[in-house]
VEXZAKE-402278 format. One line per field, with one value per residue (C-alpha): residue number from 1; residue in three letters; chain; z, y, x. Coordinates in Angstrom, 1 decimal, m for minus. Example, Ala and Ser with C-alpha at 12.3 -4.5 7.8 and 13.67 -1.06 7.14 Angstrom:
<sites>
gupa	1,2
nuvex	Ala,Ser
vexgu	A,A
Z	7.8,7.1
Y	m4.5,m1.1
X	12.3,13.7
</sites>
This chain:
<sites>
gupa	1,2,3,4,5,6,7,8,9,10,11,12,13,14,15,16,17,18,19,20,21,22,23,24,25,26,27,28,29,30,31,32,33,34,35,36,37,38,39,40,41,42,43,44,45,46,47,48,49,50,51,52,53,54,55,56,57,58,59,60,61,62,63,64,65,66,67,68,69,70,71,72,73,74,75,76,77,78,79,80,81,82,83,84,85,86,87,88,89,90,91,92,93,94,95,96,97,98,99,100,101,102,103,104,105,106,107,108,109,110,111,112,113,114,115,116,117,118
nuvex	Met,Ser,Lys,Lys,Gly,Met,Ile,Leu,Phe,Leu,Leu,Met,Gln,Val,Met,Asn,Val,Val,Phe,Ser,Leu,Asn,Gly,Val,Leu,Met,Lys,Leu,Ala,Ser,Val,Ser,Trp,Gln,Glu,Asn,Gly,Leu,Phe,Ala,Leu,Lys,Thr,Ile,Ala,Val,Leu,Phe,Ala,Ala,Val,Ile,Val,Leu,Gly,Ile,Tyr,Ala,Val,Val,Trp,Gln,Ala,Ile,Leu,Gly,Arg,Val,Asp,Leu,Ser,His,Ala,Tyr,Leu,Asn,Lys,Gly,Thr,Thr,Val,Phe,Trp,Ser,Leu,Leu,Trp,Ser,Ala,Val,Val,Phe,Arg,Glu,Gln,Ile,Thr,Leu,Phe,Asn,Ile,Val,Gly,Gly,Ile,Val,Ile,Phe,Leu,Gly,Leu,Ile,Met,Val,Asn,Tyr,His,Glu
vexgu	A,A,A,A,A,A,A,A,A,A,A,A,A,A,A,A,A,A,A,A,A,A,A,A,A,A,A,A,A,A,A,A,A,A,A,A,A,A,A,A,A,A,A,A,A,A,A,A,A,A,A,A,A,A,A,A,A,A,A,A,A,A,A,A,A,A,A,A,A,A,A,A,A,A,A,A,A,A,A,A,A,A,A,A,A,A,A,A,A,A,A,A,A,A,A,A,A,A,A,A,A,A,A,A,A,A,A,A,A,A,A,A,A,A,A,A,A,A
Z	17.2,20.3,20.7,21.3,18.2,16.5,17.6,16.5,13.1,12.3,13.6,11.0,8.5,9.3,8.9,5.6,4.5,6.0,4.0,0.6,1.0,0.9,m2.9,m3.7,m2.1,m4.2,m7.1,m6.2,m5.6,m9.0,m11.1,m9.1,m9.8,m13.6,m13.7,m11.1,m10.6,m7.5,m5.3,m5.8,m2.8,m3.9,m4.6,m1.2,0.8,m0.8,m0.2,3.6,3.7,2.3,5.0,7.9,6.6,6.6,10.2,11.5,9.9,11.1,14.5,14.7,13.0,15.1,18.1,16.4,15.7,19.3,20.1,16.8,15.3,12.6,10.0,10.6,10.5,7.2,5.7,6.5,4.3,1.4,1.8,0.7,m2.8,m2.2,m1.0,m4.1,m6.4,m4.7,m4.7,m8.4,m9.3,m7.0,m7.2,m10.4,m12.4,m13.5,m15.1,m13.2,m15.4,m14.7,m14.0,m10.9,m9.6,m9.8,m8.6,m5.3,m5.0,m4.7,m2.1,m0.1,m0.2,1.2,3.9,5.0,5.0,7.0,9.4,10.0,10.1,13.9
Y	m2.7,m1.5,m0.8,3.1,2.8,1.1,4.1,6.7,5.0,4.9,8.6,9.5,7.8,9.3,13.0,11.7,11.1,14.7,16.2,14.6,15.9,19.4,18.4,17.6,21.0,22.9,21.2,22.1,25.3,25.9,24.6,26.9,29.8,29.0,28.7,31.3,33.8,34.0,36.1,34.0,32.6,28.8,29.7,31.2,28.6,26.0,27.7,28.4,24.7,24.0,26.3,24.6,21.3,22.6,24.2,20.7,19.0,21.3,21.0,17.6,16.7,18.9,16.6,13.5,14.8,15.4,11.4,10.1,10.0,12.5,9.9,7.4,10.5,11.5,8.2,7.5,10.7,8.6,7.0,10.0,8.8,6.2,8.6,11.0,8.1,7.2,10.5,11.3,8.2,8.4,12.1,13.2,10.0,10.5,7.3,5.4,4.1,1.0,3.5,5.0,1.6,0.3,3.4,3.1,m0.3,0.7,3.2,0.8,m1.7,0.8,1.9,m1.6,m2.4,0.7,0.4,m3.3,m3.5,m2.6
X	18.1,16.7,13.1,14.3,16.2,13.4,10.9,13.6,14.1,10.3,10.2,12.6,10.7,7.4,9.5,10.8,7.1,6.0,9.2,8.3,4.8,6.7,7.5,4.0,2.6,5.4,4.2,0.6,1.5,3.3,0.5,m1.7,0.5,0.6,m3.2,m4.2,m1.5,0.9,m1.8,m4.6,m6.0,m5.5,m1.8,m1.0,m3.2,m0.8,2.2,1.4,0.6,4.2,5.7,3.8,4.7,8.4,8.0,6.8,9.4,12.3,11.1,10.7,13.9,16.1,14.6,15.6,19.1,19.6,18.9,20.6,24.0,23.9,25.2,22.4,19.6,20.8,21.4,17.6,16.9,17.5,13.8,12.6,13.1,10.7,7.9,8.8,8.4,5.1,3.7,4.7,2.7,m0.4,m0.9,0.3,0.1,3.6,5.1,7.9,10.7,13.1,15.8,13.9,12.9,16.7,17.9,15.4,16.4,20.3,19.2,17.2,20.0,22.4,20.1,19.5,23.4,24.2,21.6,21.8,25.4,25.5
</sites>
């Protein structure tokens, strides 16, 4: 993989982390909504942060798509599974099952096969 390709790959991974953070924000917004109501300042602030995160993601992702094959870009979106598992365990103290781990490994092996096949 060329240096430019590696930089684009890393940028895609950073954007996948940013995208996965939106799931965290939406879960936090859901909890706040249940506890405080829809129009509570905390709920509105978290929802606003989620919109900002998605806006940043959309702009950068469109720039990436202009430089990378669409098939490679969307194959790399599979890494959001790992980030989502990480956030669920670290932020929300959810249990990661063996099936979650096996599924993540299968996705990871597929990403390696596709990205390093060239």
